[in-house]
C-alpha positions in Angstrom: 46.8 -12.7 -7.4 46.4 -15.6 -4.9 43.0 -17.3 -4.0 42.5 -15.7 -0.6 43.7 -12.4 -0.9 41.7 -12.4 -4.2 38.5 -13.2 -2.7 38.8 -10.4 0.2 39.0 -7.6 -2.5 42.1 -5.8 -1.4 41.3 -2.8 -3.0 37.9 -2.0 -1.7 39.3 -2.8 2.0 42.9 -0.1 1.3 39.9 2.2 0.1 38.3 1.8 4.2 41.8 1.5 5.8 42.1 5.1 4.1 39.4 6.7 4.6 39.9 6.6 8.1 43.0 8.9 8.0 40.7 11.7 5.5 37.9 11.3 8.4 40.5 11.8 10.9 42.1 15.1 9.0 38.7 16.2 8.4 37.8 16.3 12.0 40.9 17.5 13.8 43.2 18.5 11.6 46.9 19.3 12.4 45.8 17.7 15.8 45.7 13.8 13.9 49.3 12.8 15.1 47.4 12.5 18.8 45.1 10.1 17.5 47.3 8.2 15.4 47.2 5.2 17.1 43.7 4.7 17.3 43.1 6.1 13.6 45.3 3.3 12.8 43.9 0.7 15.0 40.6 1.7 13.2 41.7 1.5 9.7 43.2 -1.5 10.5 39.7 -2.7 11.7 37.8 -1.2 9.2 39.8 -2.9 6.5 39.2 -6.7 8.4 35.2 -5.6 8.5 35.2 -4.7 4.6 36.8 -7.8 3.6 34.7 -10.3 5.5 31.9 -8.2 4.1 33.3 -9.0 0.7 33.7 -12.7 1.1 30.3 -12.7 2.7 28.9 -11.3 -0.4 30.6 -13.4 -2.5 29.0 -16.6 -0.1 25.4 -14.8 -1.0 26.5 -14.7 -4.7 27.6 -18.0 -4.8 25.1 -19.3 -7.9 24.7 -16.6 -9.9 28.8 -15.8 -9.9 29.2 -19.3 -11.7 27.9 -17.4 -14.8 28.4 -14.1 -14.0 31.9 -14.5 -12.5 32.9 -18.0 -12.9 36.5 -17.3 -12.4 36.0 -16.4 -8.9 37.8 -18.1 -5.9 34.4 -20.2 -4.8 32.5 -20.5 -8.0 35.9 -22.0 -9.5 36.1 -24.4 -6.6 39.4 -22.9 -5.7 38.3 -21.9 -1.6 35.1 -24.1 -0.3 32.3 -22.2 1.0 33.0 -23.5 4.7 36.4 -21.9 4.4 35.1 -18.7 3.0 32.6 -18.5 5.7 35.1 -19.4 8.5 37.9 -17.1 7.2 35.1 -14.2 7.1 34.0 -15.1 11.1 37.8 -14.6 11.7 38.2 -11.1 10.0 35.0 -9.5 11.7 36.1 -11.6 15.0 39.5 -10.1 14.6 38.2 -6.5 14.1 36.0 -6.5 17.0 39.2 -7.6 19.2 41.2 -4.8 17.5 38.9 -2.1 18.2 38.2 -3.1 22.4 41.3 -1.7 21.9 40.3 1.6 21.2 37.4 1.6 23.2 33.9 -0.4 24.1 32.1 2.1 22.2 34.0 1.7 18.8 33.9 -2.2 19.4 30.2 -1.9 19.4 29.9 0.4 16.1 32.4 -2.3 14.5 29.8 -4.9 15.9 27.0 -2.8 14.0 28.3 -2.7 10.8 28.8 -6.2 10.7 25.2 -7.0 11.8 24.6 -4.6 8.9 26.9 -6.6 6.1 25.3 -10.1 6.9 21.7 -8.8 7.0 21.9 -6.9 3.5 23.7 -9.7 2.0 21.4 -12.4 3.5 18.2 -10.4 3.4 17.8 -6.4 3.1 19.5 -6.5 -0.8 16.4 -8.6 -2.2 14.0 -6.2 -0.7 14.6 -3.0 -2.0 14.6 0.4 -0.1 16.0 -1.2 3.3 18.8 -2.6 1.1 19.4 1.0 0.1 19.1 2.3 3.6 21.7 -0.5 5.2 24.4 0.6 2.1 24.2 4.2 2.9 23.8 4.0 6.4 27.5 1.7 6.2 29.1 4.5 3.8 28.0 7.2 5.9 28.9 5.6 9.5 32.8 5.5 8.1 31.9 9.4 9.2 30.6 8.3 12.8 33.2 6.0 13.1 35.9 8.5 12.5 34.2 11.0 14.8 33.9 8.3 17.7 37.8 8.2 17.6 38.4 11.6 17.6 35.3 12.6 20.1 34.2 14.8 17.1 30.7 13.0 16.9 28.8 15.8 17.2 30.9 17.6 14.2 30.5 14.7 11.9 26.9 13.7 12.1 26.7 16.6 9.4 29.1 14.7 7.2 26.9 11.6 7.9 23.9 13.0 6.7 25.0 14.3 3.6 26.9 10.9 3.0 24.1 9.1 3.7 21.9 11.4 0.9 24.1 11.2 -1.6 24.4 7.7 -1.4 20.3 6.4 -1.3 20.0 8.8 -4.1 22.7 7.1 -5.9 21.6 3.3 -4.3 17.8 4.2 -6.4 19.3 5.5 -9.7 21.4 2.1 -9.5 18.4 0.2 -9.3 16.3 1.9 -11.8 19.2 1.2 -14.2 19.4 -2.4 -13.8 15.6 -3.1 -13.5 15.6 -5.6 -16.2 18.3 -7.5 -14.7 17.2 -7.6 -11.1 15.1 -10.7 -11.1 15.6 -11.9 -7.3 15.2 -8.5 -6.2 12.1 -6.6 -5.3 14.0 -3.3 -5.7 12.0 0.4 -5.0 11.2 0.9 -8.7 9.8 -2.5 -9.7 7.9 -2.3 -6.9 6.5 1.4 -7.0 7.6 1.9 -10.6 10.4 4.1 -12.4 8.9 7.4 -12.1 8.4 7.4 -8.3 11.7 5.8 -8.0 13.1 9.1 -9.7 11.0 11.6 -7.7 12.5 9.8 -4.7 16.2 10.1 -5.7 15.6 13.7 -6.8 14.4 14.5 -3.3 17.2 12.6 -1.6 19.6 14.7 -4.1 17.6 18.1 -3.3 18.1 17.5 0.9 21.9 17.0 0.0 21.6 20.2 -1.6 19.9 21.9 0.5 22.5 20.9 4.2 25.3 21.2 2.2 26.5 24.6 3.5 25.6 23.2 6.8 29.2 21.9 8.0 30.5 25.9 7.1 27.4 27.5 8.7 28.1 25.1 11.8 32.1 26.5 11.5 32.8 22.6 11.3 34.4 23.1 7.9 36.5 25.9 6.8 35.5 28.2 4.0 37.5 26.5 1.7 34.7 23.9 2.0 31.7 26.3 0.8 33.6 27.5 -2.3 34.3 24.0 -3.4 31.2 22.6 -2.4 29.0 25.1 -4.5 31.2 22.8 -7.7 29.7 19.9 -5.8 26.1 21.1 -5.7 26.7 21.9 -9.2 27.3 18.1 -10.4 24.3 17.1 -8.1 22.1 19.8 -9.8 23.3 18.0 -13.0 22.7 14.9 -11.8 18.9 16.1 -11.4 18.7 16.9 -15.0 19.7 13.4 -15.9 17.5 11.4 -14.2 14.8 11.6 -17.1 17.4 11.8 -20.0 19.9 9.4 -19.2 19.6 7.5 -15.9 22.6 5.6 -16.4 25.1 9.1 -16.8 22.6 10.9 -13.9 24.3 7.9 -11.8 27.8 8.4 -13.0 27.7 12.0 -12.6 26.3 11.2 -9.0 29.5 8.9 -8.0 31.9 11.8 -9.4 29.9 14.2 -6.6 30.3 11.7 -4.5 33.9 11.4 -5.0 34.1 15.1 -4.9 32.1 15.6 -1.8 35.1 13.7 0.0 37.5 16.6 -1.6 35.5 19.0 -0.1 35.4 17.6 3.3 39.4 17.4 2.9 39.6 21.3 1.8 37.3 22.1 4.5 39.8 20.8 6.9 42.3 22.8 6.3 
């Protein structure tokens, strides 16, 4: 793969790109064609922000990547740090410019996402819970972004909360799983103990399950969502059971539940 393409990690970018269309369908269903232009511009901006964020990640991890991922463009010396920084700034600037053509409000959301990415890479990811909050906000913001584009922000707030709470639980589980290897990070389980971290993770799962029916209750999603989310809640319940038995397996089941949750949203959009 070309070094400039490789540093952007295009697979992540395209996942973000297509997620905007998915959120658009969830929000307006058959009326998505009316929003195809702003959704496409939004999808491109998400791709650019994601690519820029991946480059910043490589810049901040350049020293550890010399040992963990020596074949990556930065630690291998194929791309200089300054060139990578300029490329990231270029992607961020392009995303902002494109978003202006949708609306000023959308461009402000893009700036917020970019600021969160930069703060995470150079500050919050090393101090535990604030880093978990930042990543969970970014995961959930995809629904708010789609909501702003399609003028359905009230409906998207609940989906944002579901994505936020479920991802918070998984982020803490990942920190428990990686506690021995996180030498340069003061994660929540390192600071407050594994037992307390498991309790907090469980609380976030319980919140996710307890509010999962609300998108149907408030007529945001259809009856198909309610049927599907029962299966998703079952997966989250299994995650709870594995919190004490096998945290690694619990984290994997939680990931499956989050992916399944997106399909639940899609079904509910029908």
